[in-house]
ZADO-1210 file (C-alpha; in nm, 4 decimals, padded with zeros to 6 digits):
<atoms>
<atom x="00.0000" y="00.0000" z="00.0000" code="MET" pos="1"/>
<atom x="00.1009" y="00.3594" z="-00.0619" code="ILE" pos="2"/>
<atom x="-00.0047" y="00.6207" z="00.1945" code="SER" pos="3"/>
<atom x="-00.0125" y="00.9835" z="00.0861" code="LEU" pos="4"/>
<atom x="-00.0071" y="01.2292" z="00.3786" code="VAL" pos="5"/>
<atom x="-00.1101" y="01.5903" z="00.3107" code="ILE" pos="6"/>
<atom x="-00.1598" y="01.8641" z="00.5726" code="PRO" pos="7"/>
<atom x="-00.3879" y="02.1505" z="00.4753" code="ILE" pos="8"/>
<atom x="-00.4889" y="02.4828" z="00.6242" code="TYR" pos="9"/>
<atom x="-00.7549" y="02.6964" z="00.4542" code="ASN" pos="10"/>
<atom x="-00.7052" y="02.5355" z="00.1120" code="GLU" pos="11"/>
<atom x="-01.0656" y="02.5257" z="-00.0092" code="GLU" pos="12"/>
<atom x="-00.9647" y="02.6672" z="-00.3486" code="LEU" pos="13"/>
<atom x="-00.7250" y="02.3838" z="-00.4339" code="VAL" pos="14"/>
<atom x="-00.8810" y="02.0789" z="-00.2679" code="ILE" pos="15"/>
<atom x="-01.0717" y="01.9588" z="-00.5749" code="ASP" pos="16"/>
<atom x="-00.7670" y="01.9707" z="-00.8011" code="GLU" pos="17"/>
<atom x="-00.5380" y="01.8373" z="-00.5278" code="LEU" pos="18"/>
<atom x="-00.7496" y="01.5275" z="-00.4690" code="LEU" pos="19"/>
<atom x="-00.8392" y="01.4621" z="-00.8324" code="SER" pos="20"/>
<atom x="-00.4746" y="01.4736" z="-00.9430" code="ARG" pos="21"/>
<atom x="-00.3552" y="01.2713" z="-00.6429" code="SER" pos="22"/>
<atom x="-00.6190" y="01.0020" z="-00.6950" code="LEU" pos="23"/>
<atom x="-00.5437" y="00.9818" z="-01.0673" code="ALA" pos="24"/>
<atom x="-00.1710" y="00.9367" z="-01.0037" code="THR" pos="25"/>
<atom x="-00.2146" y="00.6745" z="-00.7331" code="LEU" pos="26"/>
<atom x="-00.4622" y="00.4796" z="-00.9480" code="LYS" pos="27"/>
<atom x="-00.2121" y="00.4871" z="-01.2324" code="GLU" pos="28"/>
<atom x="00.0557" y="00.3331" z="-01.0107" code="ILE" pos="29"/>
<atom x="-00.1786" y="00.0384" z="-00.9615" code="GLY" pos="30"/>
<atom x="-00.1141" y="-00.0351" z="-00.5947" code="ARG" pos="31"/>
<atom x="-00.3601" y="-00.0143" z="-00.3030" code="PRO" pos="32"/>
<atom x="-00.3456" y="00.3340" z="-00.1525" code="PHE" pos="33"/>
<atom x="-00.4864" y="00.5752" z="00.1020" code="GLU" pos="34"/>
<atom x="-00.4804" y="00.9541" z="00.1135" code="ILE" pos="35"/>
<atom x="-00.4624" y="01.0946" z="00.4655" code="ILE" pos="36"/>
<atom x="-00.5561" y="01.4621" z="00.4743" code="ILE" pos="37"/>
<atom x="-00.4810" y="01.6418" z="00.8014" code="VAL" pos="38"/>
<atom x="-00.6985" y="01.9499" z="00.8480" code="ASP" pos="39"/>
<atom x="-00.4848" y="02.1781" z="01.0642" code="ASP" pos="40"/>
<atom x="-00.7664" y="02.3890" z="01.2068" code="GLY" pos="41"/>
<atom x="-00.8962" y="02.5334" z="00.8793" code="SER" pos="42"/>
<atom x="-01.1391" y="02.8238" z="00.9132" code="GLU" pos="43"/>
<atom x="-01.2863" y="02.8033" z="00.5625" code="ASP" pos="44"/>
<atom x="-01.4877" y="02.5240" z="00.3998" code="SER" pos="45"/>
<atom x="-01.1893" y="02.2918" z="00.3528" code="SER" pos="46"/>
<atom x="-01.3161" y="02.0307" z="00.5981" code="LEU" pos="47"/>
<atom x="-01.6643" y="02.0216" z="00.4454" code="GLN" pos="48"/>
<atom x="-01.5152" y="01.9707" z="00.0995" code="LYS" pos="49"/>
<atom x="-01.2981" y="01.6880" z="00.2296" code="LEU" pos="50"/>
<atom x="-01.5923" y="01.5140" z="00.3951" code="ILE" pos="51"/>
<atom x="-01.7938" y="01.5408" z="00.0730" code="ALA" pos="52"/>
<atom x="-01.5039" y="01.3916" z="-00.1229" code="TYR" pos="53"/>
<atom x="-01.4705" y="01.1076" z="00.1262" code="ARG" pos="54"/>
<atom x="-01.8339" y="01.0129" z="00.0717" code="GLU" pos="55"/>
<atom x="-01.7418" y="00.9383" z="-00.2904" code="LYS" pos="56"/>
<atom x="-01.4135" y="00.7568" z="-00.2154" code="ASP" pos="57"/>
<atom x="-01.3347" y="00.6112" z="00.1276" code="HIS" pos="58"/>
<atom x="-00.9683" y="00.5877" z="00.0392" code="ARG" pos="59"/>
<atom x="-00.9639" y="00.9578" z="00.1262" code="VAL" pos="60"/>
<atom x="-00.9187" y="00.9697" z="00.5031" code="LYS" pos="61"/>
<atom x="-00.9401" y="01.2792" z="00.7217" code="ILE" pos="62"/>
<atom x="-00.7794" y="01.3790" z="01.0503" code="VAL" pos="63"/>
<atom x="-00.9300" y="01.6979" z="01.1940" code="GLU" pos="64"/>
<atom x="-00.7089" y="01.8702" z="01.4517" code="LEU" pos="65"/>
<atom x="-00.8715" y="02.0714" z="01.7294" code="SER" pos="66"/>
<atom x="-00.6953" y="02.3916" z="01.6190" code="ARG" pos="67"/>
<atom x="-00.4014" y="02.5073" z="01.4115" code="ASN" pos="68"/>
<atom x="-00.0915" y="02.3365" z="01.5541" code="PHE" pos="69"/>
<atom x="00.1439" y="02.4083" z="01.2655" code="GLY" pos="70"/>
<atom x="00.2731" y="02.2405" z="00.9538" code="HIS" pos="71"/>
<atom x="00.5158" y="01.9954" z="01.1149" code="GLN" pos="72"/>
<atom x="00.2689" y="01.8827" z="01.3820" code="ALA" pos="73"/>
<atom x="00.0056" y="01.8193" z="01.1139" code="ALA" pos="74"/>
<atom x="00.2498" y="01.6094" z="00.9114" code="PHE" pos="75"/>
<atom x="00.3332" y="01.4126" z="01.2277" code="THR" pos="76"/>
<atom x="-00.0352" y="01.3434" z="01.2931" code="ALA" pos="77"/>
<atom x="-00.0696" y="01.2077" z="00.9399" code="GLY" pos="78"/>
<atom x="00.2368" y="00.9850" z="00.9248" code="ILE" pos="79"/>
<atom x="00.1473" y="00.8311" z="01.2612" code="ARG" pos="80"/>
<atom x="-00.1730" y="00.7030" z="01.0986" code="ARG" pos="81"/>
<atom x="-00.0050" y="00.5815" z="00.7821" code="SER" pos="82"/>
<atom x="-00.0518" y="00.2096" z="00.7123" code="LYS" pos="83"/>
<atom x="00.1324" y="00.1843" z="00.3842" code="GLY" pos="84"/>
<atom x="00.4562" y="00.0084" z="00.3025" code="GLU" pos="85"/>
<atom x="00.5458" y="00.3380" z="00.1359" code="TYR" pos="86"/>
<atom x="00.4488" y="00.6769" z="00.2757" code="THR" pos="87"/>
<atom x="00.4550" y="01.0017" z="00.0794" code="VAL" pos="88"/>
<atom x="00.4742" y="01.3416" z="00.2482" code="MET" pos="89"/>
<atom x="00.3428" y="01.6258" z="00.0302" code="MET" pos="90"/>
<atom x="00.2278" y="01.9827" z="00.0901" code="ASP" pos="91"/>
<atom x="-00.1320" y="02.0654" z="00.0053" code="GLY" pos="92"/>
<atom x="-00.0793" y="02.3757" z="-00.2081" code="ASP" pos="93"/>
<atom x="00.0111" y="02.1945" z="-00.5336" code="LEU" pos="94"/>
<atom x="00.3564" y="02.3494" z="-00.5475" code="GLN" pos="95"/>
<atom x="00.4751" y="01.9891" z="-00.5429" code="ASP" pos="96"/>
<atom x="00.3116" y="01.8022" z="-00.8302" code="SER" pos="97"/>
<atom x="00.1241" y="01.4839" z="-00.7287" code="PRO" pos="98"/>
<atom x="00.2279" y="01.3313" z="-01.0647" code="GLU" pos="99"/>
<atom x="00.5871" y="01.3096" z="-00.9325" code="LEU" pos="100"/>
<atom x="00.4776" y="01.0442" z="-00.6815" code="ILE" pos="101"/>
<atom x="00.4900" y="00.7907" z="-00.9650" code="LYS" pos="102"/>
<atom x="00.8535" y="00.8781" z="-01.0381" code="ASP" pos="103"/>
<atom x="00.9392" y="00.8506" z="-00.6695" code="MET" pos="104"/>
<atom x="00.7793" y="00.5079" z="-00.6532" code="PHE" pos="105"/>
<atom x="00.9766" y="00.3917" z="-00.9573" code="GLU" pos="106"/>
<atom x="01.2968" y="00.4800" z="-00.7728" code="LYS" pos="107"/>
<atom x="01.1793" y="00.3070" z="-00.4562" code="MET" pos="108"/>
<atom x="01.0874" y="-00.0118" z="-00.6429" code="LYS" pos="109"/>
<atom x="01.4514" y="-00.0590" z="-00.7418" code="LEU" pos="110"/>
<atom x="01.5313" y="-00.1334" z="-00.3773" code="GLY" pos="111"/>
<atom x="01.8326" y="00.0969" z="-00.3687" code="LYS" pos="112"/>
<atom x="01.6721" y="00.3611" z="-00.1491" code="PHE" pos="113"/>
<atom x="01.4784" y="00.3735" z="00.1752" code="ASP" pos="114"/>
<atom x="01.3919" y="00.7426" z="00.1309" code="ILE" pos="115"/>
<atom x="01.3478" y="00.9418" z="-00.1901" code="VAL" pos="116"/>
<atom x="01.3567" y="01.3185" z="-00.1373" code="ASN" pos="117"/>
<atom x="01.2206" y="01.5721" z="-00.3808" code="GLY" pos="118"/>
<atom x="01.5277" y="01.7754" z="-00.4859" code="TYR" pos="119"/>
<atom x="01.4359" y="02.1287" z="-00.5900" code="ARG" pos="120"/>
<atom x="01.6369" y="02.2354" z="-00.8929" code="LYS" pos="121"/>
<atom x="01.4520" y="02.5654" z="-00.8796" code="SER" pos="122"/>
<atom x="01.1660" y="02.7247" z="-00.6919" code="ARG" pos="123"/>
<atom x="00.9082" y="02.9826" z="-00.7917" code="ALA" pos="124"/>
<atom x="00.9332" y="03.2062" z="-00.4819" code="GLU" pos="125"/>
<atom x="01.0968" y="03.5413" z="-00.5480" code="THR" pos="126"/>
<atom x="01.1512" y="03.8675" z="-00.3623" code="GLY" pos="127"/>
<atom x="01.1864" y="03.8750" z="00.0156" code="ILE" pos="128"/>
<atom x="01.0149" y="03.5378" z="00.0573" code="ARG" pos="129"/>
<atom x="01.2497" y="03.3705" z="-00.1906" code="GLY" pos="130"/>
<atom x="01.5506" y="03.5332" z="-00.0241" code="LEU" pos="131"/>
<atom x="01.4390" y="03.4046" z="00.3178" code="MET" pos="132"/>
<atom x="01.4101" y="03.0496" z="00.1806" code="PHE" pos="133"/>
<atom x="01.7532" y="03.0700" z="00.0173" code="THR" pos="134"/>
<atom x="01.9297" y="03.2046" z="00.3277" code="ILE" pos="135"/>
<atom x="01.7697" y="02.9492" z="00.5575" code="PHE" pos="136"/>
<atom x="01.8415" y="02.6457" z="00.3388" code="HIS" pos="137"/>
<atom x="02.2037" y="02.7487" z="00.2802" code="LYS" pos="138"/>
<atom x="02.2540" y="02.8090" z="00.6522" code="LEU" pos="139"/>
<atom x="02.0918" y="02.4790" z="00.7462" code="PHE" pos="140"/>
<atom x="02.3054" y="02.2922" z="00.4918" code="ALA" pos="141"/>
<atom x="02.6167" y="02.4506" z="00.6436" code="MET" pos="142"/>
<atom x="02.5089" y="02.3621" z="00.9974" code="ILE" pos="143"/>
<atom x="02.4327" y="01.9971" z="00.9180" code="THR" pos="144"/>
<atom x="02.7335" y="01.9671" z="00.6842" code="ASN" pos="145"/>
<atom x="02.5071" y="01.8075" z="00.4233" code="LYS" pos="146"/>
<atom x="02.4887" y="02.0026" z="00.1003" code="LYS" pos="147"/>
<atom x="02.1864" y="01.8110" z="-00.0324" code="ASP" pos="148"/>
<atom x="01.9691" y="01.9362" z="00.2554" code="VAL" pos="149"/>
<atom x="01.9840" y="02.2808" z="00.0970" code="GLU" pos="150"/>
<atom x="01.7389" y="02.1803" z="-00.1753" code="ASN" pos="151"/>
<atom x="01.4923" y="01.9436" z="-00.0072" code="ILE" pos="152"/>
<atom x="01.1677" y="02.0082" z="00.1764" code="GLY" pos="153"/>
<atom x="00.8763" y="01.7979" z="00.2981" code="ASN" pos="154"/>
<atom x="00.8043" y="01.6293" z="-00.0369" code="PHE" pos="155"/>
<atom x="00.9398" y="01.2749" z="-00.0037" code="SER" pos="156"/>
<atom x="00.8638" y="00.9025" z="-00.0022" code="MET" pos="157"/>
<atom x="00.9760" y="00.6690" z="00.2783" code="LEU" pos="158"/>
<atom x="00.9586" y="00.2931" z="00.3107" code="ASN" pos="159"/>
<atom x="00.8237" y="00.1365" z="00.6283" code="ARG" pos="160"/>
<atom x="01.1605" y="00.0894" z="00.7995" code="ALA" pos="161"/>
<atom x="01.2596" y="00.4536" z="00.7475" code="ALA" pos="162"/>
<atom x="00.9176" y="00.5765" z="00.8604" code="LEU" pos="163"/>
<atom x="00.9299" y="00.3670" z="01.1773" code="GLU" pos="164"/>
<atom x="01.2721" y="00.5159" z="01.2547" code="ALA" pos="165"/>
<atom x="01.1405" y="00.8671" z="01.1960" code="LEU" pos="166"/>
<atom x="00.8469" y="00.8067" z="01.4295" code="MET" pos="167"/>
<atom x="01.0848" y="00.7025" z="01.7091" code="GLN" pos="168"/>
<atom x="01.2009" y="01.0638" z="01.7333" code="LEU" pos="169"/>
<atom x="00.9781" y="01.2152" z="02.0017" code="LYS" pos="170"/>
<atom x="01.0875" y="01.5802" z="02.0243" code="GLU" pos="171"/>
<atom x="00.8107" y="01.8374" z="02.0058" code="LYS" pos="172"/>
<atom x="01.0145" y="02.0966" z="01.8156" code="THR" pos="173"/>
<atom x="01.0315" y="01.9333" z="01.4753" code="ARG" pos="174"/>
<atom x="01.1793" y="02.0031" z="01.1358" code="TYR" pos="175"/>
<atom x="01.0963" y="01.6900" z="00.9375" code="LEU" pos="176"/>
<atom x="01.3383" y="01.7377" z="00.6428" code="PRO" pos="177"/>
<atom x="01.6198" y="01.7583" z="00.8973" code="GLY" pos="178"/>
<atom x="01.4900" y="01.4598" z="01.0934" code="LEU" pos="179"/>
<atom x="01.4723" y="01.2527" z="00.7728" code="ARG" pos="180"/>
<atom x="01.8392" y="01.3294" z="00.7189" code="THR" pos="181"/>
<atom x="01.9199" y="01.2486" z="01.0820" code="TYR" pos="182"/>
<atom x="01.7759" y="00.8947" z="01.0736" code="VAL" pos="183"/>
<atom x="02.0091" y="00.8042" z="00.7866" code="GLY" pos="184"/>
<atom x="01.9140" y="00.5031" z="00.5729" code="PHE" pos="185"/>
<atom x="01.9800" y="00.5005" z="00.1994" code="LYS" pos="186"/>
<atom x="01.8564" y="00.8298" z="00.0608" code="GLN" pos="187"/>
<atom x="01.7932" y="00.9117" z="-00.3034" code="GLY" pos="188"/>
<atom x="01.6728" y="01.2241" z="-00.4815" code="PHE" pos="189"/>
<atom x="01.4236" y="01.3121" z="-00.7507" code="LEU" pos="190"/>
<atom x="01.5001" y="01.6380" z="-00.9320" code="ASP" pos="191"/>
<atom x="01.2064" y="01.8690" z="-01.0012" code="TYR" pos="192"/>
<atom x="01.1161" y="02.2352" z="-01.0401" code="ASP" pos="193"/>
<atom x="00.8970" y="02.3627" z="-00.7569" code="ARG" pos="194"/>
<atom x="00.6068" y="02.5638" z="-00.8885" code="LYS" pos="195"/>
<atom x="00.4312" y="02.8681" z="-00.7488" code="GLY" pos="196"/>
<atom x="00.0840" y="02.8604" z="-00.5995" code="ARG" pos="197"/>
<atom x="-00.1958" y="02.8557" z="-00.8549" code="LYS" pos="198"/>
<atom x="-00.4512" y="03.0262" z="-00.6314" code="VAL" pos="199"/>
<atom x="-00.4597" y="03.1853" z="-00.2901" code="GLY" pos="200"/>
<atom x="-00.1905" y="03.3378" z="-00.0741" code="ALA" pos="201"/>
<atom x="00.0845" y="03.1322" z="00.0951" code="PRO" pos="202"/>
<atom x="-00.0273" y="03.0096" z="00.4359" code="LYS" pos="203"/>
<atom x="00.3267" y="03.0205" z="00.5758" code="MET" pos="204"/>
<atom x="00.3666" y="03.3871" z="00.6670" code="ARG" pos="205"/>
<atom x="00.7130" y="03.5383" z="00.7256" code="PRO" pos="206"/>
<atom x="00.6742" y="03.4946" z="01.1030" code="ARG" pos="207"/>
<atom x="00.5915" y="03.1254" z="01.0503" code="HIS" pos="208"/>
<atom x="00.8951" y="03.0826" z="00.8252" code="LEU" pos="209"/>
<atom x="01.1190" y="03.2509" z="01.0818" code="ILE" pos="210"/>
<atom x="00.9849" y="03.0247" z="01.3581" code="LYS" pos="211"/>
<atom x="01.0395" y="02.7146" z="01.1448" code="LEU" pos="212"/>
<atom x="01.3929" y="02.8299" z="01.0626" code="ALA" pos="213"/>
<atom x="01.4827" y="02.8928" z="01.4278" code="THR" pos="214"/>
<atom x="01.3300" y="02.5581" z="01.5298" code="ASP" pos="215"/>
<atom x="01.5466" y="02.3833" z="01.2702" code="ALA" pos="216"/>
<atom x="01.8675" y="02.5673" z="01.3583" code="ILE" pos="217"/>
<atom x="01.8336" y="02.5427" z="01.7365" code="PHE" pos="218"/>
<atom x="01.7260" y="02.1771" z="01.7176" code="SER" pos="219"/>
<atom x="02.0178" y="02.0588" z="01.5052" code="PHE" pos="220"/>
<atom x="02.3112" y="02.2796" z="01.5980" code="SER" pos="221"/>
<atom x="02.5105" y="02.4474" z="01.8747" code="ARG" pos="222"/>
<atom x="02.6312" y="02.7065" z="01.6250" code="LEU" pos="223"/>
<atom x="02.4496" y="03.0001" z="01.7925" code="PRO" pos="224"/>
<atom x="02.6209" y="02.9136" z="02.1229" code="ILE" pos="225"/>
<atom x="02.9609" y="02.8921" z="01.9510" code="PHE" pos="226"/>
<atom x="02.8988" y="03.2313" z="01.7891" code="ILE" pos="227"/>
<atom x="02.8229" y="03.3772" z="02.1326" code="CYS" pos="228"/>
<atom x="03.1397" y="03.2292" z="02.2813" code="PHE" pos="229"/>
<atom x="03.3783" y="03.3401" z="02.0093" code="TYR" pos="230"/>
<atom x="03.2296" y="03.6877" z="01.9777" code="LEU" pos="231"/>
<atom x="03.2519" y="03.7252" z="02.3546" code="GLY" pos="232"/>
<atom x="03.6139" y="03.6131" z="02.3438" code="LEU" pos="233"/>
<atom x="03.6843" y="03.8588" z="02.0632" code="LEU" pos="234"/>
<atom x="03.5223" y="04.1362" z="02.2677" code="GLY" pos="235"/>
<atom x="03.7487" y="04.0568" z="02.5649" code="VAL" pos="236"/>
<atom x="04.0584" y="04.0726" z="02.3446" code="ILE" pos="237"/>
<atom x="03.9542" y="04.4009" z="02.1834" code="ILE" pos="238"/>
<atom x="03.8747" y="04.5511" z="02.5241" code="THR" pos="239"/>
<atom x="04.2164" y="04.4498" z="02.6612" code="MET" pos="240"/>
<atom x="04.3947" y="04.5958" z="02.3591" code="VAL" pos="241"/>
<atom x="04.2049" y="04.9244" z="02.3835" code="LEU" pos="242"/>
<atom x="04.2740" y="04.9380" z="02.7548" code="GLY" pos="243"/>
<atom x="04.6463" y="04.9030" z="02.6951" code="LEU" pos="244"/>
<atom x="04.6312" y="05.1722" z="02.4282" code="ILE" pos="245"/>
<atom x="04.4600" y="05.4067" z="02.6725" code="MET" pos="246"/>
<atom x="04.7178" y="05.3371" z="02.9429" code="ILE" pos="247"/>
<atom x="05.0212" y="05.3992" z="02.7240" code="PHE" pos="248"/>
<atom x="04.8765" y="05.6635" z="02.4939" code="SER" pos="249"/>
<atom x="05.0241" y="06.0118" z="02.5074" code="GLU" pos="250"/>
<atom x="04.6726" y="06.1561" z="02.4887" code="SER" pos="251"/>
<atom x="04.5451" y="05.9846" z="02.8018" code="LYS" pos="252"/>
<atom x="04.3860" y="06.3021" z="02.9287" code="ALA" pos="253"/>
<atom x="04.1712" y="06.3463" z="02.6181" code="SER" pos="254"/>
<atom x="04.0609" y="05.9846" z="02.6298" code="LEU" pos="255"/>
<atom x="03.9555" y="06.0208" z="02.9909" code="VAL" pos="256"/>
<atom x="03.7617" y="06.3420" z="02.9383" code="THR" pos="257"/>
<atom x="03.5976" y="06.2354" z="02.6104" code="ASP" pos="258"/>
<atom x="03.3016" y="06.0216" z="02.7191" code="TYR" pos="259"/>
<atom x="03.1625" y="05.9472" z="02.3712" code="LYS" pos="260"/>
<atom x="03.3849" y="05.6431" z="02.2931" code="PRO" pos="261"/>
<atom x="03.2958" y="05.5009" z="02.6341" code="MET" pos="262"/>
<atom x="02.9233" y="05.5418" z="02.5714" code="LEU" pos="263"/>
<atom x="02.9491" y="05.3774" z="02.2302" code="VAL" pos="264"/>
<atom x="03.1427" y="05.0890" z="02.3841" code="GLY" pos="265"/>
<atom x="02.8878" y="05.0482" z="02.6630" code="LEU" pos="266"/>
<atom x="02.5928" y="05.0496" z="02.4256" code="PHE" pos="267"/>
<atom x="02.7681" y="04.7994" z="02.1972" code="PHE" pos="268"/>
<atom x="02.8590" y="04.5565" z="02.4763" code="MET" pos="269"/>
<atom x="02.5117" y="04.5901" z="02.6288" code="GLY" pos="270"/>
<atom x="02.3469" y="04.5076" z="02.2959" code="SER" pos="271"/>
<atom x="02.5773" y="04.2084" z="02.2427" code="VAL" pos="272"/>
<atom x="02.5008" y="04.0763" z="02.5902" code="GLN" pos="273"/>
<atom x="02.1262" y="04.1086" z="02.5345" code="LEU" pos="274"/>
<atom x="02.1569" y="03.9224" z="02.2042" code="ALA" pos="275"/>
<atom x="02.3552" y="03.6454" z="02.3724" code="PHE" pos="276"/>
<atom x="02.1012" y="03.6180" z="02.6542" code="ILE" pos="277"/>
<atom x="01.8296" y="03.5861" z="02.3904" code="GLY" pos="278"/>
<atom x="02.0149" y="03.3017" z="02.2167" code="ILE" pos="279"/>
<atom x="02.0774" y="03.1153" z="02.5406" code="VAL" pos="280"/>
<atom x="01.7173" y="03.1827" z="02.6418" code="GLY" pos="281"/>
<atom x="01.5948" y="03.0239" z="02.3178" code="GLU" pos="282"/>
<atom x="01.7772" y="02.7005" z="02.4038" code="TYR" pos="283"/>
<atom x="01.6453" y="02.7111" z="02.7610" code="VAL" pos="284"/>
<atom x="01.2889" y="02.7739" z="02.6404" code="PHE" pos="285"/>
<atom x="01.3008" y="02.4865" z="02.3923" code="LYS" pos="286"/>
<atom x="01.4342" y="02.2583" z="02.6635" code="GLY" pos="287"/>
<atom x="01.1531" y="02.3747" z="02.8923" code="TYR" pos="288"/>
<atom x="00.8930" y="02.3060" z="02.6216" code="LYS" pos="289"/>
<atom x="01.0290" y="01.9549" z="02.5767" code="GLU" pos="290"/>
<atom x="01.0240" y="01.8922" z="02.9527" code="SER" pos="291"/>
<atom x="00.6536" y="01.9876" z="02.9659" code="GLN" pos="292"/>
<atom x="00.5897" y="01.6860" z="02.7442" code="ASN" pos="293"/>
<atom x="00.2671" y="01.8274" z="02.6037" code="ARG" pos="294"/>
<atom x="00.1203" y="01.6522" z="02.2978" code="PRO" pos="295"/>
<atom x="00.2107" y="01.8124" z="01.9658" code="MET" pos="296"/>
<atom x="-00.1556" y="01.8209" z="01.8637" code="TYR" pos="297"/>
<atom x="-00.5078" y="01.7173" z="01.9628" code="PHE" pos="298"/>
<atom x="-00.7484" y="01.5428" z="01.7291" code="VAL" pos="299"/>
<atom x="-01.1096" y="01.6622" z="01.7191" code="ARG" pos="300"/>
<atom x="-01.2419" y="01.4047" z="01.4694" code="ASN" pos="301"/>
<atom x="-01.1062" y="01.1248" z="01.2549" code="GLU" pos="302"/>
<atom x="-01.2564" y="00.9769" z="00.9413" code="TYR" pos="303"/>
<atom x="-01.0353" y="00.6758" z="00.8794" code="LEU" pos="304"/>
<atom x="-01.2512" y="00.3612" z="00.8469" code="ASP" pos="305"/>
</atoms>
């Protein structure tokens, strides 16, 4: 069986095309399948459309979350209910073409790979949004020391062994593309061009993208802490050098009476310290959130049988 997991949030305008194209592709593959749609607290008519579609085809299954818990939590809710030997993760905005699932399955059938990741040769986002994506993916690739991570997202296919390994990871702060890399296994790639949205505005606002980026970076790296340490060390060295210059300078009197350099130095060091406290606080907060051990999501209704 092939399980296709799709989280959605306020996607009433694309649901008909999303399901019709997904069903057509999975039927063409010729294996038993299920489509698990996770409604992440939609406020439009998305859920009603899904229920109507399910009445026509019970292979469309629905998980309704009690509110909006976020993209990664919705994906987690879906893959935990996946029964297939192969599980596909795909966004619900049609930027990733459902027709590519067939190509992914062809690669999986060869037995060489446990995970096939969609590898973005290009993406349609431009402007500030495109720049944010580019900076984050390049930074994350540098942090993880895996260049291929730079061009992959949620779109992927996993076999049962890889999915079971992924589900063993219990942290609440999740970045699934990074976690797929972390579990290892034999990973392959399918090159494709990521399209822009056909209709509607992107549901991931800049603040959501920034949160996802910080979750990924703080979950997989100590780099922010190292930056704090080395910048602090550099500040100590610079301060010692300037102090020696002041002591042995011929113009000591002018340095003592001129308060402006001192104020600039104080403001600079105070700002640096506040930034460092914020970085350390982010790690402490994420550790606190994990220690609370709250569920990632709550399910209001399920339509699975």
